[in-house]
PAVOGU-525471 format. One record per residue (C-alpha): residue in one letter; chain; x, y, z. Coordinates in Angstrom, 1 decimal. Each point is the difference from the previous one (the first is absolute). Example, Ala and Ser with C-alpha at 12.3 -4.5 7.8 and 13.67 -1.06 7.14 Angstrom:
# PAVOGU-525471
<node resn="A" chain="A" px="12.3" py="-4.5" pz="7.8"/>
<node resn="S" chain="A" px="1.4" py="3.4" pz="-0.7"/>
This chain:
# PAVOGU-525471
<node resn="L" chain="A" px="120.3" py="-22.8" pz="-71.3"/>
<node resn="P" chain="A" px="-1.2" py="-3.1" pz="-2.0"/>
<node resn="N" chain="A" px="-1.4" py="-1.5" pz="3.2"/>
<node resn="V" chain="A" px="-2.4" py="2.9" pz="0.7"/>
<node resn="E" chain="A" px="-0.5" py="1.6" pz="-3.4"/>
<node resn="H" chain="A" px="-3.2" py="-1.8" pz="-0.8"/>
<node resn="S" chain="A" px="-1.6" py="0.9" pz="3.3"/>
<node resn="I" chain="A" px="1.0" py="3.7" pz="-0.3"/>
<node resn="L" chain="A" px="-1.3" py="0.2" pz="-3.6"/>
<node resn="K" chain="A" px="-3.3" py="-1.6" pz="1.0"/>
<node resn="I" chain="A" px="-0.5" py="2.6" pz="2.6"/>
<node resn="M" chain="A" px="1.0" py="2.9" pz="-2.3"/>
<node resn="E" chain="A" px="-2.1" py="-1.1" pz="-2.8"/>
<node resn="S" chain="A" px="-3.2" py="-0.8" pz="1.9"/>
<node resn="K" chain="A" px="-2.9" py="2.4" pz="-0.5"/>
<node resn="E" chain="A" px="-1.1" py="-0.8" pz="3.7"/>
<node resn="T" chain="A" px="3.3" py="1.0" pz="1.5"/>
<node resn="T" chain="A" px="-0.6" py="3.1" pz="2.3"/>
<node resn="M" chain="A" px="1.8" py="3.2" pz="-0.2"/>
<node resn="E" chain="A" px="1.8" py="-0.7" pz="3.4"/>
<node resn="V" chain="A" px="1.3" py="-3.4" pz="-1.3"/>
<node resn="H" chain="A" px="1.3" py="1.5" pz="-3.2"/>
<node resn="R" chain="A" px="1.8" py="2.7" pz="2.0"/>
<node resn="A" chain="A" px="1.4" py="-2.7" pz="2.4"/>
<node resn="V" chain="A" px="1.3" py="-2.0" pz="-3.1"/>
<node resn="A" chain="A" px="1.6" py="3.1" pz="-1.3"/>
<node resn="H" chain="A" px="1.6" py="0.6" pz="3.3"/>
<node resn="G" chain="A" px="1.3" py="-3.5" pz="0.1"/>
<node resn="L" chain="A" px="1.5" py="0.3" pz="-3.4"/>
<node resn="C" chain="A" px="1.8" py="3.2" pz="1.0"/>
<node resn="V" chain="A" px="1.4" py="-2.0" pz="3.0"/>
<node resn="A" chain="A" px="1.2" py="-2.8" pz="-2.3"/>
<node resn="V" chain="A" px="1.7" py="2.6" pz="-2.3"/>
<node resn="R" chain="A" px="1.8" py="1.6" pz="2.9"/>
<node resn="M" chain="A" px="1.1" py="-3.4" pz="1.3"/>
<node resn="Q" chain="A" px="1.2" py="-1.3" pz="-3.4"/>
<node resn="P" chain="A" px="0.4" py="2.8" pz="-2.6"/>
<node resn="G" chain="A" px="-0.6" py="-1.3" pz="-3.5"/>
<node resn="I" chain="A" px="-2.2" py="-2.8" pz="1.2"/>
<node resn="F" chain="A" px="-2.6" py="0.9" pz="-2.7"/>
<node resn="K" chain="A" px="2.4" py="0.6" pz="-2.9"/>
<node resn="G" chain="A" px="-0.2" py="-2.0" pz="-3.1"/>
<node resn="K" chain="A" px="-2.4" py="-2.7" pz="-1.1"/>
<node resn="T" chain="A" px="-0.3" py="-1.4" pz="3.6"/>
<node resn="G" chain="A" px="-1.6" py="3.2" pz="1.3"/>
<node resn="L" chain="A" px="-2.1" py="0.9" pz="-3.2"/>
<node resn="P" chain="A" px="-3.4" py="-1.3" pz="1.1"/>
<node resn="I" chain="A" px="0.2" py="1.9" pz="3.3"/>
<node resn="M" chain="A" px="1.2" py="3.1" pz="-1.7"/>
<node resn="D" chain="A" px="-2.7" py="-0.2" pz="-2.7"/>
<node resn="S" chain="A" px="-2.7" py="-0.3" pz="2.7"/>
<node resn="S" chain="A" px="1.5" py="2.9" pz="2.0"/>
<node resn="V" chain="A" px="0.0" py="2.2" pz="-3.1"/>
<node resn="K" chain="A" px="-3.8" py="-0.9" pz="-0.4"/>
<node resn="L" chain="A" px="-0.7" py="0.9" pz="3.6"/>
<node resn="A" chain="A" px="2.1" py="3.1" pz="-0.1"/>
<node resn="M" chain="A" px="-2.4" py="1.3" pz="-2.8"/>
<node resn="S" chain="A" px="-3.4" py="-1.1" pz="1.2"/>
<node resn="G" chain="A" px="-2.2" py="-0.4" pz="3.0"/>
<node resn="H" chain="A" px="0.2" py="2.1" pz="3.2"/>
<node resn="Q" chain="A" px="2.5" py="2.8" pz="0.2"/>
<node resn="R" chain="A" px="1.4" py="-1.4" pz="3.3"/>
<node resn="V" chain="A" px="0.8" py="-3.3" pz="-1.8"/>
<node resn="Q" chain="A" px="1.5" py="2.0" pz="-2.9"/>
<node resn="L" chain="A" px="2.3" py="1.9" pz="2.2"/>
<node resn="A" chain="A" px="1.1" py="-3.2" pz="1.8"/>
<node resn="F" chain="A" px="0.9" py="-1.6" pz="-3.3"/>
<node resn="H" chain="A" px="1.7" py="3.1" pz="-1.2"/>
<node resn="D" chain="A" px="2.4" py="-0.3" pz="3.1"/>
<node resn="F" chain="A" px="0.6" py="-3.7" pz="-0.9"/>
<node resn="L" chain="A" px="0.8" py="0.8" pz="-3.6"/>
<node resn="W" chain="A" px="2.3" py="2.9" pz="1.0"/>
<node resn="L" chain="A" px="1.9" py="-2.4" pz="2.2"/>
<node resn="A" chain="A" px="-0.1" py="-3.0" pz="-2.5"/>
<node resn="L" chain="A" px="1.2" py="2.2" pz="-2.9"/>
<node resn="D" chain="A" px="2.6" py="1.7" pz="2.2"/>
<node resn="V" chain="A" px="-1.2" py="3.4" pz="-1.1"/>
<node resn="E" chain="A" px="2.2" py="1.6" pz="2.6"/>
<node resn="N" chain="A" px="3.2" py="-1.1" pz="-1.8"/>
<node resn="N" chain="A" px="-1.4" py="-0.1" pz="-3.5"/>
<node resn="R" chain="A" px="-1.9" py="3.2" pz="-0.8"/>
<node resn="S" chain="A" px="0.3" py="-0.1" pz="-3.8"/>
<node resn="E" chain="A" px="-2.2" py="-1.9" pz="-2.3"/>
<node resn="G" chain="A" px="1.6" py="-2.4" pz="-2.4"/>
<node resn="A" chain="A" px="2.5" py="-1.7" pz="2.5"/>
<node resn="G" chain="A" px="0.0" py="-2.1" pz="3.1"/>
<node resn="P" chain="A" px="-2.8" py="-2.1" pz="1.4"/>
<node resn="L" chain="A" px="-2.7" py="2.1" pz="-1.8"/>
<node resn="E" chain="A" px="1.3" py="-0.9" pz="-3.3"/>
<node resn="E" chain="A" px="0.6" py="-3.7" pz="0.9"/>
<node resn="Y" chain="A" px="-3.6" py="-0.3" pz="1.1"/>
<node resn="A" chain="A" px="-1.3" py="1.9" pz="-3.1"/>
<node resn="T" chain="A" px="1.8" py="-2.4" pz="-2.3"/>
<node resn="L" chain="A" px="-1.4" py="-3.1" pz="1.8"/>
<node resn="T" chain="A" px="-3.6" py="1.1" pz="0.3"/>
<node resn="T" chain="A" px="-2.8" py="0.5" pz="-2.5"/>
<node resn="F" chain="A" px="0.0" py="3.1" pz="-2.2"/>
<node resn="D" chain="A" px="-3.0" py="1.4" pz="2.1"/>
<node resn="N" chain="A" px="1.7" py="-0.5" pz="3.3"/>
<node resn="A" chain="A" px="3.2" py="1.5" pz="-1.3"/>
<node resn="R" chain="A" px="-1.9" py="3.1" pz="-1.2"/>
<node resn="I" chain="A" px="-1.8" py="0.3" pz="3.3"/>
<node resn="I" chain="A" px="3.1" py="-0.4" pz="2.2"/>
<node resn="R" chain="A" px="1.9" py="2.7" pz="-2.0"/>
<node resn="T" chain="A" px="-2.9" py="2.4" pz="0.5"/>
<node resn="L" chain="A" px="-0.3" py="-1.0" pz="3.7"/>
<node resn="F" chain="A" px="3.8" py="0.5" pz="0.3"/>
<node resn="N" chain="A" px="0.1" py="3.4" pz="-1.5"/>
<node resn="K" chain="A" px="-3.3" py="1.4" pz="1.5"/>
<node resn="V" chain="A" px="0.0" py="-1.6" pz="3.4"/>
<node resn="L" chain="A" px="3.1" py="-2.0" pz="1.1"/>
<node resn="L" chain="A" px="2.5" py="2.7" pz="-0.8"/>
<node resn="R" chain="A" px="-1.9" py="2.4" pz="2.3"/>
<node resn="I" chain="A" px="0.4" py="-2.4" pz="3.0"/>
<node resn="K" chain="A" px="3.0" py="1.2" pz="2.1"/>
<node resn="T" chain="A" px="0.2" py="-3.0" pz="2.3"/>
<node resn="V" chain="A" px="-2.2" py="-2.8" pz="1.3"/>
<node resn="E" chain="A" px="-0.2" py="-0.1" pz="3.7"/>
<node resn="E" chain="A" px="0.0" py="-3.4" pz="1.9"/>
<node resn="E" chain="A" px="-3.2" py="-0.6" pz="1.9"/>
<node resn="D" chain="A" px="0.1" py="-1.4" pz="3.4"/>
């Protein structure tokens, strides 16, 4: 992760990045979580998680949905469906107050409604 984090963040945070590229980044992050669950946990994954929260709340709806899928996987919502425990709480304690508030709202209003995230071909 440290080898590619800077490049990923640069793409995620650029205002010139197209919707298709943002969606591809989200898909790539989903693949990374599936290959190595927990890869974005803790302080190591914090910058990518923060940027993902930002993209999950703004921009094109298709980009939002792609990052909702990533956050669902990264926070292991399938196995941690209650607020106040697990990866959600770990992330909320490490991030800023605003991001913690946003992710809790997103968790309750969006992520809990996702049943599963399908793998794309």
